[in-house]
N, C-alpha and C positions, 0 to 999 in steps of 0.2 A: 396456505399450503397447497402445493400442486401435486396431483396424482396422475400418473401416466399408466396406460394399459394398452398393449398391442397383442393381437392374436393373429398369427400368420400361418397360411398353408393348411388350415384345418376346415376348409369350406364344407366338407361332407358332414362334419360334426360340430361346427362352430356354434358359439352361443348366439342367441337371438339378440336383437337390440335392447330389449328390456332387461334381459339377464346380464348382458354386457354392462349396462349402465349401473345395475345393482352391484356387480363385482367392482366396478371402478369406484363407486362411492363407498364401498366397504373399506377402502384405504383410510377413510375417516371414522370408521366404526359405525357408520350409518349411511343410508342412501341420501341423495340430495346434493346440494351445491350446484355450482355452475358447470355444465358439461358441454364439451364440443366433440362431436364424433365425425369420423371419416370412414365410410363403409365402401369398400371396393373389393369384392371377393377376388382372391382368397384371403383378404385382410380386413380386419376391423380395428380401428385405432381410436383412442379417445384420451382426452385430458379432462380433469375435473379440478375445480378450485373450491376449497372450503370457504364459504362465504364469511367475510370478516364481520366482527361485531358492528352493528349499525352505526355507532358513533365513533368507530375507531379510525376510519379513513385508510385502513391498512389494506393494500392490494398486492397480490403476487404479480411479478412481471409477466407479460404476455408469453404464452408457452406453446403456441400453435402457429404454424406457417405452412402454406401449401402453394405450389405452382403447377405448371403442366407436367413437371418431371418428378418432383419430390414432395413428400409430406414429412414435416418435422414436428416432433413432440419434444419439448425441452423443459426441464426444471432447471433453470440457469439464471445466474447473476454473472455478467461479464464485466471485466475491468479492462482498463487501457483500451477502450473502444476506439479512441482516435488512431491508435497504432494499427488496430485491426482493419479500420476503414482505409487507411493508407495502403495496407497490404492488399486490400481489395480494389485498389485504384479508384477509390471514392465512388464505386458504382452501387451504393446503397443510400437510402434516404437518411436525412439527418436524424429522424426520430425512429429508426429501425429498432424493432424489438430484438431481444436475445435470440428468439427462434428464427427470425428473419436474417439476422447476422450469421447464425450457424448455417442456415440454408445457403446463403451467398458464399460462405467460406467452403462449404462442401462442393458447391458447383465449381469453384475455381481450383481448389486444392485436392478434392477427393478425400480419401481417408486420412491424408496428411493434414487435414484442416485442424486437427487437434493440436498441432505444433504451433498454431497461430491464435488459439483461443486461450485466454487467461481469465480464470474465474472459478466459481463453484458451479459445476454442471453435471447433469446426467441427461442424456438425450438419445433418441432413436430417430433414424431417418428411413423411410420407406421409398424405394425407387419404384415408381409406378410403371416403368417399362420393363426393367429386368426382374422386378419382383424380388429384389434383394433387400435385406435389413442390415443397416449399419448402426451400431450403438457405441457410446463412449461415456467415460466417467472420469472426471478430473482426479489428480493425484491426492488431494486431500480427503476425498471420499465423503464430504458433507452431504451429498445427495445420493441416496441409495439407488440401485438398479439391479433387478433380479432376472435371471434367465431360467426357463423351464422348457425342455423338450417335451412336446405333448401331442399325441395323436398324429405323429409324423410331421408335425409342425413345430412352432415355437411360440412361447408366451414371453413377453417382456413387460415388466411392471416395476413400479417404484415401491410397491408394498406387497409383502407376503400374503396379506389378507385378501387382496384383490385376486391373486392366483388361487388361493384356497376356495374362494366363492364362486369360481367358474363352474357352471353346471357340468357334472360328470367328472370333475377333477377330484381325485381321492387323495387328499393330503395325508401324509404319514410322517411320524416323527423320525428324524435322523439321530439314532441313538448315539452314534460316535460323537457328533457335534455337541449334543446335550451332556454326554458324559465328560467331555473335555471341559465344558463350562462348569459342571458340578464339582469337578476336581480342582478347579482354579488353574487348569493347564491352558491358559488363555492364548498362548502363542502356538498351540499345537494344531490349529486349524487355519486353512488358507481361505479358499472361496466357498467352503461348505456353509450351509445354513442349517437351521433346526428342522427344516422340511426336506424329507428325502427326495432327491432328484432335482432339487431347485438350488441353483448356485448364485452367488453374488457376482456380478461383474466386478472384477478386481479394480480397485482405484488405480488410475493411471493406465488403463487398458482400453482397447476397443474390441468389439466383436462383430463378425460378419456371418450372415446366414442366408441361404436360399433353399428352395425345395430340392434342388439338384446338388447342393453342396452341404457338407456338415458344418456345424457350428464351429467357428475358429475364433480364438481370442489372441490378441497381440498386445504386448506391452509397448507402450510409447513413452512412458515416463522413466527416464534414466537420470536420477539426480547426480549430476556431475559438476565438477568445479568449472567456473567460468574462466576462460583464458584471458587474463588481464595482465598489464604490466606490473612489475613488482612495485608495491607501495609500502611506505613506511607504516608503522603502527598508527601514528597520528593521522596520516593521510587516509588510511583505511577507515579509521573511526569516523572521520568527517564524511567519507563516502557512504558509509553505512547509515549515518544520520540522514542524509539526503534520501537514500533508498527507502528508509522506513517512513520518513515524512510523506513521500509520494505514495507509498503503499497504503498508508492511513487515509489520505485524502481521496484515493481511488475508491475506498470502501465506505465513505461517509453516506449517511442516509440522504436521499434526494429531498426529503421533506421532514421537518422536525429534528429534534436533537438526536445525536448518536451516543448511546451509552458505551462506556468502557468498563468492563468487569475488571476492576483494578484491585490487586492485592498490594502488599508493600514490598514485593520481591523485585526481580530484575526485568521480567518480560512484559507483563501488563503495564508496568510503570513506564517502560520504554515506549510502548505504544501510545500511552497518554502523553508523555512528554514530547515525543516527536510530532504528534498530532496537534498539540497546543502550540508548538513552535511554528508549524505550518499555518495554522489559523491566525495566530497573532501576528505573524509575518506578512499576512495578506495574500499568501499564495493560494489560499483556498477559502471558501465560505462554508460555514456550518457551525455547529456547537457540539462540544464534547461534555458529557456529564459523567463523573465517576460513580459507579455503583459498586459497592464494597461489602464484604463480609466482616462482621464484627465478632471477635471471639473473646471469651473471658480472660482475665489475667491468669497467667500460668499455663494457658492452652498453647500447644505447639503451633496452632494456626494464627495466633494473635500477631497482627502487624498494624493494629489500629494507630499507633503513634507514628509509624512511618507514613501511613496514608495521610494522617492529619498534616505532617510536615510538607508533603507534596501539595496538598490542597492549599495550604497557606502560601507556598511559593507562587502558585498560579492564581490565587485569589478566588478560588471556587469552593463550594461546599460539597463534601462527599455525601452520598445517600446510602444509608446502611440497611442491611438485612442481618438479623440475629442468627448466627450459625447454630448456637446452642439449642435454639428452639425449633430448628429445622429437622424434620424426621429423616432418618436414614432409609426407611423403607416406605416411601410415599406411594408406590404403585404395586405393593405386594399383593394387595387384595383385588387388583384389577389386572390379572395376568391371563385373561380368557382369550386374548388376541394372539395370533401367530407373531405379529410384529413386535410384541412385548419381548420375545425371545427369552431364552433360559438364563441369560446373563444380563444383569442390570448394573451399570457403573455405581459405585458407592457414593457418587456425588450428584445423583439425580435430583435429590431434594434441594440441594444448594443451587443447582442449575435452574431449577424451576423458580426458586425464591428470587434469584437475581433477575430472571426474566420478568417476573411479576413486578418487581420494584422499578425496573427500567420502563416497563410498559405504562406504569402508573404516572411516569414523568413525561409520557407522550413519545417515548422512543420505540421505534419498530425495528431498529438495527442495533446490534451490540457487537463490540469488538472485544476479543479476548487476547491473551498473550500466549496462546497455544503455539508450540513450535520452537520456543526459545531454548528449551532443554535439549532439543535435537540438534540445534545448529551452533550454539554458542558455549556448550560445555561438553565434556566427554568423561566417561567413567574412568576408574583406575586402570582400565584395560590399556591405556596409552603407555603404561610402563613396559608392556611387552614390545612395543615398537622401539622404545629407547634401548632395551636389551638387544633387539635384533640388529640395531645399528651400532652395537658395541659400546653403548653409553651406560654400562652397568652401574658405575659409580653414581651417575646422576639419577638413575632409576632408584637405587637404594636410598639416596638422600631424600628424594621426593616421597618415597614410601614411608620413611621414618617420620617425615613432617606430617603426613596425612594419617598415619596409623596410630601414632602416640603410644606405641607398645601394646596395643590391644590384640592384634593378630600375629604379629611377629613374622618370622621367616616363612611360616606356613601360608600366611596371607600374601606375602610377596610372591611365593611360588605360584599361587592361584592366579594372580593378576599379571605378573611379569614373566613367568616361565611357561605355564601350562598352555597358553595360546599358541606358543611356538612349536609345541609337539605335533607330530604328524597325526592326522585324524585317526589312523588305525590304532595308534598307541592310546589316545584318550578314550576311544571307543572300547578298547580291551580293558583298560583300567576301570572304566565305569561299569562295564559288565561284571568285573570281578568285585565291584563294590569295595575297592581298596580304601576309599575315603570319600566323604561327602565333598571334599575339596575338588574332586574331579567332575563335579557337576558343571555343565556348560555355563557360560556367562548368561545371567538372567534366567536360567532354568529353575523352575520351582519344583519342590519335592511333591510327589504324589501323596496326599494325606492317607492315613492308615485305614480309613473306612471305605476307600474306593477299592472295588474288587480287582485284585491283581490280574485275574484272568481276563477281565474286561479291558484293562490297560494293554495287556499283551495282544489280545485279539485285534484291537484297533490301532496298535502301534503308536500309541500317544507319545511315548518317550522318543521314539525314532523320528516322529514328525518334527519334533522340536529341533533335533539335530539338523534337519534339512532347512527348516524355516527360521531358526534363530540366527543370532549375529555370526556364528561360526559358519553358517551355510551361505552367507552372502558373498558376492563377488567383491574383490578389492584387494590391493597389494598390502594394506596395512590393517591392523586391528581397529584403528580409529575410523578408517573409511568403511570397514564392514559394519561397524556399529551404527554409523550414520545411515548407511543403506538400510539397515534393519528398521530403524525408526521411521524412515521416510517411505518405505515400501511394504512393510509387513501389514497384512490386511486387518489385523486386530485393531490397529490404530484408526484405520478407515471406518471400521465398524463402530468404534466408540464415537468418532466424529459424527457419523450419521445419527447415532442415538442422541448425542448432545444437541445436534441441530433440531432433531425432532422434539425433544423436551422444550426447547426455547420456542419453537413454532407453535406448540400447543398453547402458548400464551401470547401469540402474535408477534414474536420477535425473531428476526433472522440473524443468525450468528455468523460472524466473519473473523478471519484470522490473518491480520496483516503480516505477521512474521513468517507465514508460509507463502508469502509472495514468491513466485518463481525466480524473480530477479534477486531477491535477498537470499534464497536458498543457494543459488549457484555462486553468489559472491561469498557467502559464509563458508562454503565447502572449499573455496580456493585459499583460505587463510590457514596458517600453521596451527598445529594441535596445541602448542603451548599458550596460545591465546584463549583456548577453551578450558584448559586445566594446567595450572603451573603450581605443582605441589599443593593442590587443593584450593588454589585461588581461581575461582571459576568465572567465566563470562567476562573476561577482561576487555575484549573488544567492544561488547555491547555496552558495558559500563562507561568505557571511555567515550563512546559516541553520545552519551547522555550528559556529558560534563556541561554544567550550566543550565541544563533543562530539568534536572532533578537535584534534590538537596544532597550535599556531600555525605550526610549521615546515611542516606539510602544507598549511595554508590560505594561506600566503604566496604572493604573485605569483611566477611563474616566467618566466625569460627565454626559455625554449623549452619546447615540449611534451615531457613525459617519459613513460616507460612504453610507448613505441612498439615494435612488433615488427619494426622495420626491420632491426636487427642479426641477430635470429633468422632472419628470412627470407633475408637476404643470405648468412649462414653456411651454411644448409642448401641453398640453391640452388647455391652453389659446390661443395658436396659431394654430397649426394644428387641434386639436380636436374641438374647437369652430367653426371653419370654416366648418368642416365636419358636425357638428351637425345642424348648421343653413341651410345646403343644403338638409337636409333630406326631402324627399317628404312625405306629409301627405295625407291620412293615410299611415303609414309605413306598411311593410310586417309583422312586429311583431304584429301590430294592427290587421291586417286582420286574423292573426292566433289566436286572442283572448288573447295575452300575454300582450300587452301594450295598455294603454289609450292614444291615440294621443294628446288629449287636455291637459292632465296632463303632458305628455312629453314636449310639447311645452312650458308650464308654467315653467317646470324645467330648460329648456334651457335658457329661459329669466332670471330666477333667477341666474343661473350660470354666465351669461354674466354680470349681475349687481353686484353680490356678490363676484365673483372671488374665491380666496383660501378659504374663509370662508364658501362657500357652502358645506353642509355636505354630498352630494351624488355624488361627482365628480368621484369617482372610478366606481360607478355604471353607470354613464353616459358613461364612457369609455366602460364598458362591454356591455351596450345596443347598442352602436354604432358598436362594433365589431360583435355582434349577428345579427344586422340589415343588415350589409353588407353581411354576410355569407348567411342569409336566402333569401334576395332579389336576390342573385346570383343563388340560387336554382330555384326560381320562374322564373327568366329571362330565364333559360334554358328549360322552359316549363313543369316543374314538379309540380304536385299537392301536396298539403299537406294532402289530404285525401287518405287513402289507397284504392287501387283498388283490387277487388276480382278477382284475376287471378291466374291461375295455376303457381306455382313456386315462389310465393311471400314469403318473409321471414316471419317466424312465429313470 
C-alpha cells in the first residue's frame, strides 16, 4: 500500500518532520513503514509504503520521482507503457517507474499528460520553480486522493487519516455526507467526504493550486464513443475479443499467478476466457487462477455449476471461498478510523475472503469483471429512446416480453414515457407526490426514520436530480445512463474501498473491462446489443463464443449470481442482532439525522416482516453509519465545529 501526503503553502504553521511522518504513517493505522520525504519550504511532501510480509515478496511500484524542476508522488499502476513511451519519443529509460513516466509525460504535455496515461493512478506534482501543485486521478477511482484547504495552503493526501493526524488540524464530521449514507441515498453526494472541508478529487479530474491562485478542478474524462467504421455484429464481437484479451494481458502480474475473481455470469467469465485465450495462444506469458464464491443450493448467488463447466473447458481447478460463512459486517467493530467512512459496501467480507484465497495461492494481483454492467447492458430506460424515435409498437412489444404482466402500463409509463417529460413537469409531479412512479430512475426512497427536516435542510432529494442519470449530458436516455455509471463519484468511492479491502491482504485489484479502449468501443455500439427485450450483453457473449461453454453463454430468464440471498440471510442473523442492540437515542439521532422512535418501529417491523420489509438495505446503511459516527464521539470529538486557528475551511 502506498500513502501520499503533501502540505503546501503553510510554512508559518507547517508540521515538523516527525509530526509529518507520523501523519503519513497514520494512513496505515500506525506509524512506520518505508518513508521518502522531500522538504523544500513552503512544501513538505512524502510517500510511505506499508512493508510487505517478510515472506510475501509483494512490493508496491516505485512512487517517487524528482528532478531539477518537479517532484512527483504517485500511487500508480500504468498499462500500455510501450504506447506511452512512443508518445514520449522514447526519451525514458527501459525500466522507468510509474512516477518517472508520469514526470516525463508532464514535462512534455503539461496538464494534458492525463490524456496519455492509461492505468490506475492518483498522483501529485510539485513544480519547484512556480510552486504550483498539480494533481490527477484516473476515471475508475481505484486510488483515492483528498484535498483540504488549510491555513491559507493546501493538503493533498491519499488517506483521510493522514489529514486528521496533522498537528493543529481540527477534523469535524460532515453531517450532510453522513446523513446521506445513513439514509442509503448513496447517489446524493458528489465529491464530499465524511470530514467537513475535505473533498475527494473526483475520479477523471485534475486539480491545480498555488499560493496566488485558488484551487481549480477540471474534468478530463469524458466517456465518448470511439469513431470507428461501421462493423457488423460478428466483426464487432471479434474486435471486442481482441480488445479484452489485450486488456487482460496488460494487467497480468509481473511475477506469480494472477487471480480472476470469477462468478458464473457474463463479465468475470469473459475476463477469464479472453485471458486464457491470450495465454494459450502464446501472445502473453503468465498464469490465471480462478478464485470463486460458492453458494448453497437455492441461493440467488449460486453459479457453482457454471464455474465448474468453465473450469473443465480450460482444464483448470477453481479455488473456492464459502460465501455462506463469510460475515456481512467484518469491520463493524473497527470503525474508529476516518477512512473507514460511514458507508461500507455489503460485499466487504466477500472481497476480503476472495483476496485471502488468492493470496494463499501466491497471487498479488486479482482481476475482476467490474464494468460489464455499465458497458454491455442497459436498463429498461432504453424503451424511452424507442418511443422518442416513434417506435412505440416495438417498445410495447419489448416491455411485454420483459414485464410478464407484473407492472403493466404503469411500468411502461415509468420507463418508456416519463423520461421524455420536461424536467419541470417531473419535478412538479414529484413535489405533489402524485405517485411513487414519478421517482427518478435509480432514485431510492428516503426511509421513514430519517428526519424530514434534515433531508430538506441538506437538499438530499434535489442533489440526486442533479447527479443522477437524468442530470447527465447526452441526447438519449441510454447515453445518459452510461454517463452516470462511468462518471458518478459514488462508483469511484466504492472502487477505492474495494481496492483498499484487497490491499489489506496484499492484493492489487484491477478491472480489464474498464480499459479505456474497451469503454470507447462499447459506447459506439447500438443499444439493442445491450438489451433486446431483456436479452442482455449480446455483444459480450458473442465475443466469447468458443472460449466459454454454450451453457454459460445462453440467454437467461433472470439475472443469476446476485447477492440478494447472502445479504438477506446475514441481515436476518448478524444485522438484526446488531440493530436490536443499538442504544437509544442513537448518535445519529443526537446529530439530528434520525428519529429514534421511528427507527425502533422500523426495526420491529423488520423483525416481524423479514424479507418483505421494504427498507432492509436502508437499515444496513443506518447501522453502518451509526457505528462509524458513534466511534467518532467515543473518541471525544464534537460534531460542532470549533473556531480555532488551523481549522479546515
